C-alpha positions as MATLAB code, in Angstrom:
seq = 'XXXXXXXXXXXXXXXXXXXXXXXXXXXXXXXXXXXXXXXXXXXXXXXXXXXXXXXXXXXXXXXXXXXXXXXXXXXXXXXXXXXXXXXXXXXXXXXXXXXXXXXXXXXXXXXXXX';
ca = [
     138.649  -36.825  -48.244;
     139.561  -33.423  -49.655;
     143.127  -32.628  -50.650;
     144.926  -29.373  -49.882;
     146.127  -26.836  -52.436;
     148.210  -23.829  -51.328;
     148.693  -21.032  -53.847;
     150.991  -18.023  -53.331;
     150.235  -14.798  -55.195;
     153.197  -12.391  -55.130;
     151.792   -9.027  -56.131;
     154.138   -6.300  -57.359;
     153.193   -3.131  -55.465;
     156.361   -1.124  -56.018;
     155.653    2.601  -56.195;
     151.946    2.280  -55.346;
     150.090    4.120  -52.604;
     148.309    2.208  -49.834;
     144.958    2.774  -51.546;
     146.314    1.537  -54.895;
     147.727   -1.569  -53.182;
     144.333   -2.276  -51.609;
     142.637   -1.836  -54.987;
     145.120   -4.092  -56.763;
     144.885   -6.858  -54.147;
     141.073   -6.636  -54.197;
     141.095   -6.854  -58.000;
     143.369   -9.909  -57.985;
     141.343  -11.660  -55.278;
     138.088  -10.963  -57.130;
     139.298  -11.995  -60.592;
     141.903  -14.680  -60.017;
     141.039  -16.452  -56.792;
     140.269  -20.149  -57.158;
     138.747  -20.385  -53.706;
     135.188  -20.058  -55.025;
     135.679  -22.237  -58.107;
     132.788  -24.705  -57.769;
     134.615  -27.493  -59.611;
     137.588  -27.287  -57.265;
     135.678  -26.644  -54.022;
     134.041  -30.064  -54.172;
     137.308  -31.998  -54.020;
     139.943  -29.640  -52.636;
     140.645  -27.312  -49.757;
     142.138  -24.219  -51.340;
     144.312  -21.862  -49.327;
     145.547  -18.732  -51.020;
     148.220  -16.346  -49.801;
     148.232  -12.830  -51.263;
     151.626  -11.264  -50.627;
     152.205   -7.627  -51.651;
     155.905   -7.301  -52.465;
     158.108   -4.497  -53.758;
     161.291   -4.897  -55.766;
     160.083   -7.756  -57.959;
     159.823   -7.525  -61.715;
     156.194   -8.645  -62.011;
     153.334  -10.327  -60.227;
     153.883  -14.056  -59.820;
     151.615  -16.981  -58.954;
     153.024  -20.230  -57.613;
     151.467  -23.418  -56.363;
     153.305  -24.216  -53.144;
     151.516  -27.440  -52.350;
     151.196  -29.968  -53.852;
     154.713  -29.671  -55.223;
     154.617  -29.698  -59.043;
     156.196  -32.782  -60.580;
     157.164  -31.253  -63.872;
     159.534  -28.775  -65.430;
     158.658  -26.325  -68.173;
     160.555  -26.659  -71.418;
     161.509  -23.734  -73.684;
     159.117  -25.096  -76.334;
     156.205  -24.868  -73.897;
     157.169  -21.298  -73.004;
     157.196  -20.366  -76.704;
     153.817  -22.011  -77.250;
     152.286  -20.176  -74.288;
     153.676  -16.866  -75.586;
     152.261  -17.544  -79.054;
     148.823  -18.446  -77.681;
     148.851  -15.413  -75.375;
     149.566  -13.130  -78.355;
     146.718  -14.686  -80.369;
     144.354  -14.155  -77.420;
     145.366  -10.474  -77.145;
     144.711  -10.008  -80.874;
     141.235  -11.657  -80.784;
     138.594   -8.888  -80.894;
     135.726  -11.259  -79.981;
     137.330  -12.474  -76.736;
     136.225  -16.024  -77.665;
     139.800  -17.354  -77.632;
     140.313  -16.071  -74.095;
     137.203  -17.866  -72.864;
     138.222  -21.110  -74.607;
     141.764  -20.817  -73.245;
     140.548  -20.250  -69.679;
     138.254  -23.287  -69.965;
     141.100  -25.416  -71.327;
     143.489  -24.278  -68.591;
     140.899  -25.028  -65.895;
     140.310  -28.511  -67.331;
     144.052  -29.175  -67.461;
     144.475  -27.987  -63.866;
     141.666  -30.237  -62.715;
     143.154  -33.234  -64.504;
     146.587  -32.485  -63.105;
     145.210  -32.150  -59.589;
     143.199  -35.361  -59.937;
     146.345  -37.260  -60.962;
     148.524  -36.103  -58.060;
];
């Protein structure tokens, strides 16, 4: 039996034209959607909500269901920031690919253990 995952994408569209909003939403759906992720599709039903919103500071992604059972510590936030900076500085883009693979594996393990 497949389990359900609901993901909310809040997309900052403040100050954008209708065409720019359409382009941004299309870009996010194409590049960040997990709906077509083969590893997840086999075991999960993925529902994604793309919500264009104004008056927010930045785009935000949140898993609505299943409810996360953890809290993020300041140390984790610092580590993520440090890794993100290293990825931005990597001219080969190899770190980004490794990071994305690691994150996907961690997500799969987390989902499997819910």
